[in-house]
C-alpha positions in Angstrom: 35.6 50.7 5.9 37.8 50.0 8.9 41.5 49.4 9.6 41.4 46.7 12.2 43.0 49.0 14.9 40.7 48.5 17.9 39.7 51.8 19.6 37.9 50.5 22.6 36.7 47.3 24.4 33.0 47.8 25.1 30.6 45.8 27.2 27.4 44.1 26.0 24.7 45.4 28.3 21.6 43.7 26.8 20.4 41.6 23.9 16.9 41.4 22.5 16.6 38.1 20.6 14.1 37.2 17.8 14.0 33.7 16.2 16.9 34.4 13.9 18.0 38.0 14.5 18.7 40.2 17.5 19.3 43.7 18.8 22.4 44.5 20.9 22.9 47.3 23.4 26.6 48.1 24.0 28.4 50.5 26.4 31.1 52.3 24.6 32.0 55.8 26.0 35.0 56.4 23.8 33.7 55.5 20.3 30.5 57.4 20.9 32.1 60.7 21.6 31.5 62.0 18.1 29.0 59.3 16.9 25.5 59.8 15.6 22.6 57.5 14.6 23.4 55.8 11.3 27.1 55.6 11.9 28.9 52.3 11.3 30.7 50.7 14.2 32.6 47.4 14.0 31.7 45.1 16.8 34.1 42.1 17.0 34.9 42.9 13.4 31.2 43.0 12.2 30.1 46.2 10.6 26.9 47.3 12.4 24.8 50.4 12.2 24.0 52.4 15.4 20.2 52.6 15.4 20.0 54.6 18.6 22.5 56.3 20.9 21.9 57.2 24.6 24.7 58.6 26.7 27.5 56.0 26.6 25.5 53.3 25.0 24.3 52.4 21.5 22.0 49.9 20.0 22.5 48.0 16.7 20.2 45.5 14.9 21.7 42.2 13.7 20.0 40.4 10.8 19.7 36.6 10.5 22.5 36.3 7.9 25.0 38.1 10.2 24.0 35.7 13.0 24.6 32.7 10.8 28.0 34.0 9.7 29.5 35.2 12.9 30.0 34.4 16.6 27.5 37.0 17.9 25.2 34.3 19.0 27.8 33.2 21.6 27.8 36.6 23.3 25.9 37.2 26.6 25.2 40.1 28.9 28.6 41.3 30.2 30.6 40.0 27.3 33.5 42.3 26.2 33.6 43.3 22.5 36.2 44.9 20.3 35.0 48.3 18.8 36.2 50.5 16.0 34.6 53.4 14.3 34.6 53.6 10.5 37.9 55.0 9.2 38.0 58.8 8.8 39.1 60.0 5.3 42.1 61.9 6.8 43.0 59.3 9.4 46.1 57.1 9.6 45.9 53.7 8.0 47.5 51.7 10.7 46.1 48.2 9.9 44.8 46.8 6.6 41.6 47.2 4.6 38.9 45.7 6.7 35.3 45.8 5.4 33.5 44.5 8.5 31.9 41.8 6.4 32.8 38.5 8.1 33.8 35.5 5.9 33.3 32.9 8.6 34.5 31.8 12.0 37.3 29.9 13.5 38.1 28.2 16.8 41.0 29.0 19.1 43.1 25.8 19.1 45.7 26.9 21.7 47.7 29.8 23.0 51.4 29.6 24.0 53.5 32.4 25.4 57.0 33.1 24.0 58.7 35.8 26.1 56.7 39.0 25.6 54.4 37.7 22.9 51.6 35.1 22.8 51.2 32.6 19.9 47.5 32.2 19.0 46.6 29.2 16.8 43.2 29.4 15.0 41.6 26.4 13.3 39.1 27.1 10.5 37.6 25.8 7.3 39.2 25.3 3.8 37.0 28.1 2.5 38.8 30.5 4.8 42.2 29.0 4.7 42.6 29.3 0.9 42.9 33.1 1.3 45.4 33.0 4.1 49.1 33.4 3.3 52.1 33.6 5.5 52.9 37.3 6.3 49.5 38.3 4.9 46.8 40.0 6.8 43.8 38.6 8.7 41.2 40.2 10.9 40.3 38.2 14.0 37.3 39.6 15.9 38.1 42.9 14.0 41.8 43.0 15.0 44.2 43.5 12.1 46.9 40.9 12.5 49.8 39.5 10.5 49.7 35.8 9.8 52.9 34.1 11.1 52.5 30.5 10.0 50.0 28.6 7.9 49.2 24.9 7.7 46.3 22.9 6.1 43.5 23.7 8.5 45.0 26.3 10.9 47.1 29.4 11.1 49.0 31.3 13.8 49.4 34.9 14.8 51.7 36.4 17.4 50.2 38.9 19.8 52.4 41.7 21.3 51.6 43.0 24.8 49.8 46.2 23.5 47.4 44.2 21.3 46.7 41.8 24.2 45.9 44.7 26.6 43.8 46.7 24.2 41.6 43.9 22.7 39.7 40.8 23.9 41.8 38.2 22.1 43.9 37.0 25.0 40.8 36.6 27.2 39.8 33.7 24.9 40.4 30.0 25.6 40.7 26.9 23.5 37.5 26.2 21.8 36.2 29.7 21.7 34.8 30.9 18.4 36.2 34.0 16.7 35.1 36.0 13.7 37.4 36.0 10.6 37.7 38.3 7.7 40.1 37.5 4.9 42.1 40.2 3.1 39.7 41.5 0.5 42.4 41.8 -2.2 42.8 38.0 -2.4 39.0 37.5 -2.9 38.8 40.1 -5.7 41.8 38.6 -7.5 40.3 35.1 -7.3 37.0 36.3 -8.6 38.6 38.1 -11.6 40.7 35.1 -12.5 37.7 32.8 -12.5 35.0 35.1 -13.9 33.3 33.9 -17.0 31.0 36.1 -19.0 27.6 34.6 -20.1 27.7 33.2 -23.6 25.3 36.0 -24.8 27.9 38.6 -23.7 30.7 37.0 -25.7 30.3 39.0 -28.9 33.1 40.3 -31.0 33.3 44.1 -31.2 31.4 45.8 -34.0 34.0 48.5 -34.2 36.4 47.8 -37.1 38.2 49.8 -39.8 35.1 49.8 -42.0 32.9 51.1 -39.2 35.3 53.9 -38.5 35.5 54.9 -42.2 31.8 54.8 -42.6 31.3 57.2 -39.7 34.0 59.7 -40.7 36.8 58.7 -38.4 39.2 57.8 -41.2 
């Protein structure tokens, strides 16, 4: 579990690609200070497991499903990535509930400065847009952000100077692909509202007044 508050911008040092999967080696001196093999680290919002740690670098394996769902395939040696360690039980909850399980991707449509902030417009699919609400939460490349405006196929967030300086978002340009994770609460609510039990599970309870009397409860 993560909060979407980025702790460090790391550097991708190397990739080892297979046909559909790959292994990443990332330099990250800050987040590795108390890390150990097996720990979860969010890389651009993707929950990955550190499979080895050496000095200021760690390696993580990325399976084919993650490659299909995310923008990791667009990274190259030298790319900067947003990093966050899993949330400590006693830590401050500064962002929102972020699982590190990416729902899909979007594309930067444009950026526009307004005094000290930058408006970032992201274009994405209907499957992602249906969970996005004005003033709700969205994770873009692992960054917890508040949705400012919503339209049919795009949404906007406003980036303050601190977020711009501490993350990779404002280094993007129009057309760049970003990872998106919707607020998990909306997904659970939708599932519960539309869940239908199989017909063989729709049986009336066998517990009635007769059952209780027969077994000495009345």
